[in-house]
C-alpha positions in Angstrom: 73.5 108.8 109.5 77.0 107.5 108.9 79.9 109.9 108.9 82.6 107.5 107.7 83.3 106.3 104.2 85.3 103.3 103.0 86.1 102.9 99.2 87.5 99.7 97.8 90.0 99.9 94.9 90.4 96.2 94.0 93.4 96.4 91.6 96.9 95.0 92.3 99.9 94.4 90.1 100.0 90.8 91.4 98.2 89.0 94.2 100.3 88.1 97.3 100.3 84.5 98.2 98.7 85.0 101.6 96.0 87.5 100.4 92.3 86.6 100.4 91.0 90.1 99.7 88.7 90.8 96.8 91.4 91.9 94.3 92.0 91.8 90.6 94.9 92.4 88.2 95.3 96.0 87.1 94.4 97.0 83.6 94.1 100.7 82.9 90.9 100.5 80.8 89.2 98.3 83.3 90.1 100.6 86.1 88.6 103.6 84.2 85.3 101.7 83.7 85.3 100.7 87.4 85.9 104.3 88.6 83.0 105.5 86.4 80.7 102.9 88.1 82.1 103.9 91.5 81.1 107.5 90.7 77.5 106.4 90.3 77.6 104.5 93.6 79.0 107.6 95.3 76.0 109.6 93.9 73.6 106.9 95.3 75.0 106.9 98.8 76.0 110.5 99.4 72.5 111.7 100.5 72.5 109.0 103.2 75.5 110.5 105.1 76.4 113.2 107.6 79.5 115.3 106.9 82.3 112.8 106.7 84.7 112.6 109.6 86.8 109.7 108.2 87.5 108.5 104.7 89.6 105.4 104.0 90.6 104.4 100.5 91.7 100.8 100.7 92.3 97.7 98.5 93.8 96.2 96.7 96.3 98.9 95.9 94.7 102.4 95.5 98.2 103.9 94.7 98.4 101.7 91.6 95.9 104.2 89.9 97.4 107.0 87.8 97.7 110.5 89.2 94.8 111.5 86.9 92.6 108.7 88.1 93.3 109.5 91.7 92.5 113.2 91.0 89.2 112.2 89.4 88.3 109.9 92.3 88.8 112.6 94.9 87.0 115.1 92.8 84.0 112.8 92.8 84.2 112.4 96.5 84.4 116.1 97.2 81.6 116.9 94.7 79.0 114.6 96.3 80.0 114.3 100.0 80.3 117.0 102.7 83.6 116.6 104.4 84.5 117.9 107.8 87.5 120.3 107.8 89.4 118.1 110.2 88.4 114.8 108.6 90.9 112.0 108.7 91.5 110.9 105.0 93.7 107.7 104.5 95.0 106.1 101.4 96.6 102.6 101.4 99.8 102.6 99.3 102.0 99.8 98.0 105.7 100.6 98.0 106.9 101.1 94.4 103.5 102.3 93.2 103.8 105.9 94.5 105.6 108.8 92.9 105.9 112.5 93.4 102.9 113.3 91.1 100.6 110.9 92.9 101.6 112.1 96.3 101.0 115.7 95.2 97.5 114.8 94.0 96.7 113.1 97.3 98.1 116.0 99.3 96.2 118.6 97.3 93.0 116.5 97.7 93.2 116.7 101.5 94.7 113.2 102.2 96.4 113.5 105.5 97.3 109.9 106.3 99.1 107.2 104.3 99.3 103.5 105.1 102.2 101.5 103.5 102.1 97.8 103.3 105.7 96.9 104.0 105.2 93.4 105.8 109.0 92.6 106.2 112.4 94.2 106.0 114.1 91.3 104.1 113.9 91.1 100.3 113.9 87.3 100.3 111.0 87.2 102.7 109.1 89.7 100.5 109.7 87.5 97.5 108.4 84.5 99.4 105.2 86.4 100.2 104.7 87.4 96.5 105.2 91.1 97.2 106.4 93.1 94.2 108.6 95.6 96.1 112.0 95.5 97.7 113.0 97.1 101.0 114.8 99.9 99.1 111.7 100.6 97.1 109.7 100.9 100.3 112.3 103.2 101.9 112.2 105.4 98.8 108.4 105.6 98.9 108.4 106.3 102.6 110.9 109.1 102.4 109.2 110.6 99.3 106.0 110.8 101.3 107.8 112.6 104.1 109.2 115.0 101.5 105.7 115.7 100.3 104.6 116.7 103.8 102.8 113.6 105.0 103.2 113.6 108.8 100.8 110.7 109.6 102.0 107.4 108.2 101.2 103.8 109.1 103.4 100.8 108.3 101.8 97.4 108.1 103.9 94.4 109.2 103.3 90.6 109.4 104.9 88.2 111.8 104.9 84.4 112.2 105.7 84.1 108.5 107.0 80.8 106.9 110.5 80.0 108.2 110.6 83.4 110.0 112.9 83.4 113.0 112.4 85.6 116.0 115.7 87.4 115.0 114.3 88.2 111.6 111.1 89.6 113.1 113.1 91.7 115.6 115.1 93.1 112.7 112.0 94.1 110.8 110.4 95.8 113.8 113.6 97.5 114.9 114.2 98.9 111.4 110.6 100.1 111.2 110.8 101.8 114.6 113.9 103.6 113.4 111.9 105.3 110.7 109.6 106.8 113.4 106.2 106.3 111.7 103.2 107.6 113.6 101.4 104.3 113.5 102.5 100.6 113.2 100.1 97.7 112.6 101.5 94.2 113.3 99.5 91.2 112.2 100.2 87.5 112.7 99.9 85.5 109.5 96.5 83.8 109.2 96.0 80.9 106.7 93.1 82.0 104.5 91.3 79.5 102.3 91.6 80.1 98.5 95.1 81.4 98.8 98.3 79.7 97.6 99.7 79.8 101.1 96.7 77.9 102.4 97.1 75.2 99.7 100.8 74.9 100.3 100.2 74.7 104.1 97.6 72.0 103.7 99.9 70.0 101.4 102.7 70.2 104.1 104.9 72.4 101.9 104.8 75.5 104.1 106.7 75.5 107.4 105.3 78.0 110.0 106.8 79.0 113.3 105.6 77.1 116.3 102.8 78.6 118.4 105.2 79.3 121.2 107.5 81.2 118.8 104.5 83.2 117.5 103.5 84.1 121.0 107.0 85.1 121.8 107.1 87.3 118.7 103.8 89.0 119.8 105.0 89.5 123.4 108.3 91.0 122.2 106.3 93.3 119.8 104.2 94.7 122.6 107.1 95.2 124.9 109.3 96.8 122.3 106.8 99.2 120.7 105.5 100.4 124.1 109.0 101.0 125.3 109.6 103.2 122.3 106.6 105.4 123.0 103.8 103.7 121.0 100.5 103.1 122.7 99.1 99.6 122.3 95.5 100.7 121.7 94.1 97.7 119.7 95.2 94.0 119.5 97.3 94.6 116.4 97.8 98.3 116.4 100.2 100.7 118.0 100.3 104.5 117.7 102.1 107.6 118.9 100.0 109.7 121.3 96.8 111.0 119.5 97.7 109.2 116.3 95.2 106.3 116.6 93.4 105.6 113.3 90.0 107.2 113.7 88.4 105.3 110.8 89.1 101.9 112.3 87.8 103.1 115.7 84.4 103.4 113.9 84.5 99.7 113.2 85.7 98.7 116.7 83.0 100.9 118.2 80.4 99.2 115.9 79.3 102.5 114.4 77.7 103.0 111.0 79.8 103.6 107.9 79.3 103.6 104.1 81.3 101.0 102.1 81.6 101.5 98.4 83.3 99.4 95.7 83.3 95.8 94.5 83.0 93.4 97.5 82.9 96.3 100.0 81.0 96.0 103.2 79.0 98.8 104.9 76.7 99.4 107.9 73.8 101.8 107.4 70.5 102.2 109.2 71.2 99.2 111.3 71.8 97.0 108.3 75.1 95.4 107.3 75.5 94.9 103.6 78.1 93.4 101.3 78.5 94.4 97.7 78.7 92.2 94.6 82.3 90.7 94.5 82.7 90.4 90.7 83.8 93.6 88.8 81.5 92.9 85.8 78.2 92.4 87.7 79.2 95.3 90.0 79.5 97.6 87.0 76.3 96.2 85.4 74.3 96.9 88.5 75.5 100.5 88.6 74.8 101.0 84.9 71.2 100.3 85.9 71.6 102.9 88.7 71.1 100.2 91.3 73.0 99.8 94.5 75.3 96.8 93.8 74.4 94.9 97.0 74.6 91.1 97.1 73.8 90.4 100.8 72.2 92.3 103.7 71.7 91.4 107.4 70.0 93.3 110.2 71.6 92.2 113.5 69.2 92.3 116.4 69.2 90.9 119.9 72.0 88.7 121.0 73.8 88.9 117.6 74.1 92.7 117.7 75.1 92.7 121.4 77.8 90.0 120.8 79.2 91.8 117.8 79.4 95.1 119.7 81.2 93.4 122.6 83.6 91.5 120.4 84.6 94.5 118.3 85.1 96.7 121.4 87.2 94.1 123.1 89.7 94.4 120.3 90.6 97.8 121.8 93.0 97.7 124.7 90.6 99.9 126.7 87.9 97.4 126.0 84.2 98.1 126.1 82.7 101.0 128.0 80.0 99.6 130.2 78.0 102.8 130.3 78.1 103.0 126.5 76.8 99.5 126.2 74.0 100.1 128.7 73.0 103.3 126.8 72.9 101.4 123.5 71.0 98.4 124.6 69.1 99.6 127.7 70.6 96.9 130.0 73.8 96.1 131.7 76.4 93.9 129.9 76.0 91.2 132.6 72.4 90.5 131.6 73.4 88.9 128.3 77.0 87.9 129.0 77.3 87.6 132.8 78.1 83.9 132.9 80.6 84.0 130.0 82.3 87.1 131.4 82.7 85.4 134.8 84.2 82.3 133.3 86.9 84.3 131.4 87.5 86.6 134.3 88.1 83.6 136.6 90.6 82.3 134.0 92.4 85.7 134.0 91.5 86.5 130.4 89.1 89.4 131.1 89.2 92.1 133.7 87.0 94.9 134.8 88.2 98.3 136.1 84.9 99.9 137.0 84.2 101.6 133.7 85.4 99.1 131.1 85.7 95.4 130.5 88.8 94.4 128.6 91.3 91.7 127.9 94.1 91.1 130.4 97.6 90.9 128.9 97.3 87.1 129.0 93.8 87.3 127.4 95.3 89.1 124.3 97.0 85.8 123.3 93.7 83.8 123.6 91.3 86.4 122.2 90.0 84.1 119.5 88.8 81.6 122.0 86.8 84.2 123.8 85.3 85.5 120.5 84.2 82.0 119.5 82.3 81.5 122.7 80.7 85.0 122.5 79.3 84.2 119.0 
């Protein structure tokens, strides 16, 4: 049974221009009704889990909830789930939405990891992204978290932003490193449909850095973070020793997890499921004591093997050949031998005896490999 839990809190003060996540404007009364429905969903899924080793509260902006609402959410989780004493418990926070009271509630509830969405170290860039915080507000939130005893903090950053220069990105990353967070996630901007950025880009109103500039930014990121003691353990993620995010490793190892909340995804008993995306129908389903699932898919055969391979290749160590053989009862080459040989010949993949992984060059062309594997 799954031993990992994801809970989606879909509320935000405003929606960022690049964001395609399932989010909604925050209203206190709606949030209360939503959390009541979420409690019912927690009750429905709790019997299907082993003691939880990882919990991730994401969004949206979980930290937009009041201290009382956060306290109730964690009380519901603790009442219905067994939680391992050493479980990793993460909450995503938006700078400017945390305060001492909320941080105390989270700390007392056993939260031991925070993830701050900074994105950039320039106020003008933050405004252009539709972010609600300033750099000073982020710094205040970050230092306040340190004062409350949080010793495992991730900072999210985005590069290849509109009109962003290499110098601006280098400034953002250097200032972030100076804060000495335990974990840094660096994502290149992706144009997602149904976002303002996508519409502006299609209309020719958004100027993005050239592909060569984006590649230079990524290369500089890898070199800089690794030289400062961060391990590059996944395409976009860097961690101090033993500070890799355990919850996301569940995803990359294609292991089962429970996903709760509107639009959340989960993987239980070999079935991937997606919850209803609208808040009202999500709540109505739970009022009827029904799991609010809108879609299910059982991956078998090639589809399951390909997904397992693609997710594992996101890790810098790649896929463990012995683990794959134990899972599927055959060597990796049986299903993917020809494809692996092609990308190995092109110096995008390499094998070291125990693992198959991307070469350094392959990291920059990972999507091409993933498309073919699908």
